[in-house]
C-alpha positions in Angstrom: -36.1 14.1 9.7 -38.2 16.4 11.5 -36.2 15.3 15.1 -33.0 16.8 13.4 -33.0 20.8 13.1 -30.1 22.8 11.8 -28.9 23.4 15.4 -29.5 19.9 17.1 -26.2 18.2 15.5 -23.4 20.1 17.1 -19.5 19.2 17.1 -20.0 17.2 20.3 -21.9 15.0 18.3 -19.5 14.4 15.9 -16.8 14.2 18.2 -18.7 11.8 20.2 -19.5 9.7 16.9 -15.6 9.7 16.2 -14.9 8.8 19.6 -17.6 5.5 19.3 -15.8 4.7 16.0 -12.6 4.7 17.5 -13.8 2.1 20.2 -15.1 -0.1 17.5 -11.8 0.0 15.9 -10.2 -1.4 18.7 -12.8 -4.2 18.7 -12.7 -4.9 15.0 -10.0 -6.5 12.9 -8.2 -4.2 10.2 -8.2 -0.4 10.0 -11.6 0.9 8.8 -13.5 2.6 11.7 -10.2 4.9 12.2 -10.6 6.8 9.0 -14.5 7.4 9.4 -13.7 8.7 12.8 -11.2 10.8 11.5 -13.7 12.1 9.2 -16.2 12.4 12.0 -13.4 14.5 14.2 -12.9 16.9 11.1 -16.5 17.4 10.4 -17.0 18.2 14.2 -13.9 20.8 13.9 -15.8 22.2 10.8 -18.9 22.4 13.0 -17.2 24.2 15.7 -15.7 26.6 13.5 -19.1 27.2 11.2 -21.7 26.9 13.8 -25.2 26.6 12.7 -24.3 24.8 9.4 -27.4 23.1 8.1 -27.4 19.3 8.9 -27.1 18.7 5.1 -23.7 20.3 4.8 -22.6 18.4 7.6 -23.4 15.3 6.2 -21.7 16.4 3.0 -18.9 17.6 4.5 -18.7 13.9 6.6 -19.2 12.0 3.5 -16.5 13.9 1.5 -13.8 13.6 4.0 -14.7 10.0 5.1 -14.0 9.1 1.2 -10.9 11.3 0.8 -9.4 10.3 4.4 -10.1 6.6 3.5 -8.1 6.6 0.3 -5.3 8.7 1.7 -5.1 6.4 4.7 -5.1 3.4 2.6 -2.5 4.7 0.5 -0.2 5.8 3.1 -0.3 2.3 4.9 0.5 0.8 1.4 3.5 2.9 1.0 4.8 1.9 4.7 4.0 -1.8 4.4 7.4 -2.7 2.7 9.8 -0.4 4.4 11.4 -2.1 7.3 14.8 -2.4 8.4 14.0 -6.5 8.5 12.8 -6.9 4.8 13.1 -10.6 5.2 11.4 -11.1 8.7 9.0 -14.2 8.6 10.9 -15.5 5.3 13.1 -17.8 6.6 16.2 -18.4 4.3 15.8 -15.0 2.4 18.7 -13.4 4.2 21.2 -16.3 3.2 21.3 -15.5 -0.4 25.0 -14.8 -1.4 26.4 -15.8 1.8 29.9 -17.9 1.4 30.4 -21.1 3.8 32.4 -24.0 3.9 31.2 -27.5 3.8 31.7 -29.3 7.0 31.1 -32.7 5.3 31.9 -33.8 1.7 29.0 -34.0 -0.4 27.2 -36.9 -1.4 25.0 -37.0 -4.8 25.9 -33.4 -4.6 23.9 -32.8 -1.2 25.3 -32.1 2.1 24.4 -30.3 5.4 25.8 -27.1 6.7 25.7 -25.5 10.1 24.7 -21.8 9.4 23.4 -19.2 12.0 23.0 -22.0 14.4 20.5 -24.2 12.0 21.7 -27.3 10.3 20.6 -26.8 6.5 20.5 -29.1 3.6 22.4 -27.7 0.8 22.2 -29.0 -3.0 25.4 -28.1 -4.7 25.0 -29.4 -8.2 28.3 -31.7 -8.0 30.4 -33.6 -5.2 32.6 -31.5 -3.4 35.1 -32.3 -0.7 34.7 -31.0 2.9 36.1 -27.8 3.8 35.2 -26.6 -0.2 33.6 -23.1 0.0 30.1 -22.7 -1.4 27.9 -19.6 -2.3 24.1 -19.8 -1.6 22.2 -18.7 -4.8 18.4 -20.0 -3.8 16.0 -21.7 -1.3 13.7 -24.2 -2.4 11.5 -25.0 0.6 14.1 -26.3 3.3 16.8 -27.0 1.0 19.5 -24.3 0.0 20.8 -24.1 -3.4 24.5 -23.5 -4.0 27.3 -23.0 -6.3 30.7 -23.9 -5.4 33.2 -20.7 -5.1 35.9 -20.7 -7.2 39.3 -19.1 -5.6 
């Protein structure tokens, strides 16, 4: 690599490379180029602090930081993936578990319909119950709620 001398790659080259990777991150799906861009930015910072560093050491620093930042970033994203104030978002019906509701109509063949949060649900109680009886939602099977009668 005769065209690259020890001083031909400066911190500006690493930072420009980081910006190019960030642009690629915007165009590509997933979160991959972000971590490599961070590693390039860190390498540029090290090049700024230690000017005249050999190109081999710059590439070594870049490679080490690319691996470290990628692993750390993936672990960080994985730890944050299930931390939300709406854990049942996009899991229709999961927030209904444990709710107690009254049957609007009497059950026939252990099935009835209930109105819950503006939606009509089919519910299976296991036994026939009269209208107005309270039931507790225990599970969801597709679009049918499973429930048990509430004893007073």
